[in-house]
Every structure is written in structure tokens, then in C-alpha cells.
N, C-alpha and C positions, 0 to 999 in steps of 0.2 A: 504494500500500500504506500502511496506517495502522499506526503503531507501537503495540503494546499498552500499556495503562496499567500502572502499578505494581500496582494491585489485580488486574487480569486476569492479569498475570504470576505473581503469588503464587498465584492460584487454579489456574493451569495447572500450576505446579510441585508443588502439593500432591498427595499420593497419592490415587488414586481408590478408592472403596469396593471391597472384595474381591468382593462379590456382583455389583456392576456390571461389574467386569472379567471375571468368569467368563461372565456372560450376553453381554457384548460379544464375547468370543472365540468363543462358540458362534454368535452372529449373523454375525461376520466370516467364519468358516469356511463357514457355510451360504451366505452371499453368494458367496464364491469358488467353491463347488460349483455354484451356479446359473449364474454367469457362464461357468464352464468348459464347461458343456453346450452353449453357443451355437455355438462353432466347428465341432465335428463334425456338427452338424445343418445349419448353413448351407453348409458346404463342398460337399456334394453338389448343392445347389441352384445354386450358382455354376457348378459344372462342367456342369450341364444347361442353362445358358442364362440364368439369373437374373443381373441386374446388381447391383452393390453398392448402387447408389442405391435400387433396388426393395426389396432385402432390409432395408436400414436404415430406409427409410420405413415399411414394414409393421411392422417390429420396434418402432420407437419410437412409432408411431402407436397400435398396439393397446395397448402397455404404458401409454402416457400416458392412454388412455381408461379402462383398468382402474383406475388409481390416481386418476383425476379426482375421484371423490367425496370423497377426502381434501382435495383443493384447494378444492372447493366448500364443504366443511364449515369449513375454516379461514377462508375469506372471509366466511362467515356469522357465525362466532364472533367475528371481529375486524374491526371497522370500519377501513377503510383498510389492509387487509392487503397488497393489491397495491401500493398507493402506497408503503408502507414497504419492501417486499421485492422489488419487480420487478427491481431491478438485479442482486441476487444470484441470482434465479431465472433471469434471462436469461443471466448469466455461467455458471451451472451447465449450462444447456442448450447453450450455444455451445462450451464447453471440455470439461468432463468427459463430457458425453453425446455431442455431435456431433464435437467436435474430436478426441478420442481415437481414434475409429473412422476418421475420414477420414484423419488423419495416418498412422495405423498401416497401413491398407490401401494408401495411396499409397506409403509406404516399402516395403511388401511387394512392390510391382510393380517396384522398382528393386534390391532386394537379397533374399537368401534370407529366408524367413519366420523362421528361427531367429535370425538376426542382428537383424532388426527387433524381434522379441519380446524379445531380450536387452536391447536399448537401451531399449525402452519400460519394462521392469521394473527399470530403474535408478532409478525414481522414489523408492524408499526411501532410496537413497544421496543423491539430490538433496535430499530433505527433511532428512536429517541434516546435509549440508553447508550448506544454507540456514540452519538453526537455528544452526549453529556461526558462520557469518558474521554473522547478524543479532544474536545475543546476545553474541558474542565469548566464549562459554563452551565449553570443550572437552567433547565428549561423553564419557561414562564409558568405561572400558575394555571393559565388557561390550557396549556399543552398538557400539564400533569393531570388536571381534572378531566380534560377531554379524553386522555388515554385511559384513565380509570373507568370512566362512564362507558366508553366504547367497549372495553374488555368485559365489563359486567353484562352489557347488552349482547355481546358475542356468546358468552357462556349461556345466556337464556335462549338464544336462537338455536344453537347447536344441540342443546339439551344433553348434558353429559352425566345425568343422574344414573347411578347404578353401574358406572363404568369401572373396570379394573385397571390396574397400572401394569404397563409392560415397559421395561427399561429400554430394550433395543428398539421397540416401536416408537418410544418417545424420542430417542436419538434420531431416528429416521425422519420423524415429523419436524424436529428442530432443524435438520439439514434442509428440509423443504422450505422452512421459514427463512433460513439464511439465503437460499437461492432466490426467494422472493425479494429479500433486501437488496441483493445484487442487481436484480431487475430494475429497481427504482434508482439505485446509485448510477448504474450505467446509463439508464434512460435520461438522467439529468444532464449527461454530457453531450446529448444530441445537439448539433448546430448545423450551419451551412456546410461545414467541412465533413460532417458525418450525418447525412440525412436520416431521419427517423425510419422511413420506409426501406432504405438500403440496409440499415442495421437490422430491422425486423426480418427482411428477406434473407440476409446472410445467416442470421442466427437460426432461422427455421430450417434452412437448407443444411446447415451444419448438424443440427439436431436430427434431421431426417437421415442424413448420411450415417451418423453414429448408430442410430436405431436400426438401420438396414444391416450394418455390420453385426450388431448384436443378434438380430434375428437370423441372419445367414449362418452365424457361427453356432447357433443353438442356445446361446446364453439367455435369450428371450424367446419364449415360445411364440410361434406365428401360426395363427389359424383365422381365416376369414371366410366362413361358410356363406353360401347364398341363402340368406334367411329373410323373412319378413317380420316386422315388429308392429306393435300397436301404439300409436301416438294420438292422444286426444280422441280415442274411440275409433280411429281409422287405421286400417292395415296398410302399411307402406313397405316398399322394398328397402333393403339395407342401404342402398346408395343414397336414398333421400336424406336420412339423418347424417350420414357421413359427409355428404356434400355441404349440408348446412353447417356442421361442426367445422369443416375445413375452411369454407368460404366466409362464414360469418363468425362463428365462435372463436376461430383461431386467427384468420387473416385480419378481420376488423378489430378483434380484441387487442392483438399485439400492435397493429399499426396505430390505432387511436391512442392506446395506452402510452406508447413511446413518444407520441406527439404531445401528450398532455403533461407529462412530468416536467419538461423544461419550463412550461408556462406557470405551474403552480408549486413546483418544488417537490422533492422526493418525500418529505414528511407528510404534507397534506395529501399528496396522491396516495400514499400508503394507507391513510385513514379512509379516503373516499372509496378505495377498492374493497373495503369491508361491505359496501353495499352489494357486492357480488353475491354474498351469502343470502341477502334478502331477495335479490332477483332470482337466485337459484330456487328458493322456496316457491316463488311465484310460478316459475316455469314447471317445477315438479307438480304443483297444484293444477296447472292448466293442462299439461300433456300426460302426466302419470296419475292424476287423481289422488295425489298425496296431500291431504289437507293439513295445513300448519295448525299447531295448537295455539290457544290464546296467549300462552306465555311467550311464544316465539314472536308474536306481534309486539308484545311489550319490549322484548329484547331488541327488536328492530327499531323501535322508537328511541331506545337508549343509544344505539349505534349512531342514529342520526343526530342526537343531541351531542354526542362526543365529536362527531365530524364538524358540527357547527362551532363548537368551542375551539377546535384547532383552526378552523377557517377564520374565526374572529381574531385569533392571535396572528395568523398569517397576514391579515389585512391591516394589523396595527403598524403604524410607522416606526421604523427602526431608528435608533439613535444614530446620529452622524458619526460619532466616535465611540463605539461600544467599548466597554471596559474589558480588559483581558484578564481580570482577576479570577481566581478560582471560583469565587462564589457569585460572579456576575450572571445575570439572567440573559438568555439568548432567545430571540423571537423567531429565528429561522435557522434551519440546520445547515451546517457546512458539510456538504457531501464529500467524503474523502474519495480521491481518485483510485480506482482499483489498479 
């Protein structure tokens, strides 16, 4: 990890333009909505015999091909584009794209889905803690209260009552959370030199390539039977949900998400992404007839309150010369460069 320079620190601490924040919030919510649609569409395929390796390979491969023109355009516009950015593109493909999914689904096999989801979505808390340790500046009260309220809401939404503890499963879920953190940190570095769509395309293609190697070597089982599934009471062929997951749940999710983070910052974006859990409940209700419990609606309200508190802090004007003392409060995170 490379420590940010004084100039980059000052830039990160300065308030972002209001218009950029608003568009960033819209993009982040749209990204969360797209990501949330993946689970309810993939779940019936897995139940009908598709393996995780097959679903991830098709998902990442198609999405990478859809976004590949953006990568080709960046390579043509900038000589030496891959030479300068191949490390961050490979890291994005291995951790945020591939690592998050493999670690999460591996954890899910050892513990209840709700517990694995809860641990993975501790990523905003990990980001706040990392910035606190890295800069030795205490987060503002709004951030601390927003973090606490959002975590309580997340616990209510995923409903972890009666769950047992599994050490290795917990480690795997924490690895997924770290990969989510890397997603936000890398996305914040997107600019004209490293376009968001080019980064997304490169990462998805890297993830698909590695998954293809894993499946071909037998390390990841591969099975993609020709089956039909039921969505919203209608029977559809397997390619309908897979095309949706690839074109919308993955392509749109990654593209808009990476575009949103530079506009609103990695910390606020990591809290907004908690809305993905709420959207997933809605999709499961609509397409799989899985009705949420009343306590989950209450948890959703708390998540929204937590996001609003963090958003209020992000909109507060930063001091022109912030103190560098160990106990000074910080209103925006300084994202360390990976």
C-alpha cells in the first residue's frame, strides 16, 4: 500500500461538487439495484443443477464482452494503457470481481446465507476503521452513529437468529468483505486516464479468464444443464435469467458502481451499497414469492437512516486546514492507494 501524498490528501478531504454527489448517489443506487437482481435469478439455476463455476463464468464472460469496446477504445486512445494499468486491472479482476463471489459462496456453504451476507456487508465498517487507523483521525460523530445504525439495520434485515458460529466460514466471509473494500478503494481512483468502463471490462475479463482456468482444471466444478426455471409464476429457459444477470446484474452493476464512487467517495458509496440487501429482498419477493418479515422492513428503515447520516457528514464543508493531530475528526476518508 502506498501512503497518499499531502496534495492527494487535501484533495480527498475537500468537499465534492453538489451536482457530482447527486449524480453519484443516483448511479450508486442504480448499481445496487442491478447487483441485487442477480441473486434471485441465479438461485433457481443453482437449484436445477447449474454449478457456481458455470454461473460465474457465463456471468463474467458475457459482461466482460459487452463492456470490451470501452477497453479497446481506451487502449487506442492511450498508448501504453495496459502497460501502465495492468496491475490495477488484474487486482480488480482477482479481488472485487472474482474474489468477492468465490469467498462469499464458499462461506455460504459453511454457514447460513444471512450470516455470510452480514459479514460481507461489514465492508463499510472496515473502511471507516481502516481510515481511522491509517490517518489517526477520529471519524465524525455522524459517521460513527451512521455506521452503528446501519449495522443494526443490516442485522435485522438478514435475520441471523439461531445461527451457529463457524470459524473458517467467518474467515471466508471476512475475505469477501475485504474484497468489497478493495472494490471501493480502486473505484475511487477512476479518472480520465483510467476510465470506469475500461476498468470494469478489464476486471471482468480477467475474472472470467481465471474462472475458465479453474473450471478447465477441475478445481471448480462446471455443469450447465439445459433447464427451465420459474420466475414470477412463468416458466422460462435458462438463458433468460443468465442473460439478465450478465447484461444487467453484472454489466450495469459494475459499470455504474465504478462510475459512482469517484463522485461520492468510497465511504459513502460503501454505505449506499447496503441498499442492495433491500433491493434483493424486493426482487426475491417479486420473482420467488419470498415475502420479507416485518422486522426486515424495520431493518431496512434503519439502513436508510444510517446512509442519510453518513450522507449528511459527506455534505458538510471540510475545514480548509484540517488538523493532523491524532484525535482530530475527519469528515471524508483518505482512500489509500493499493
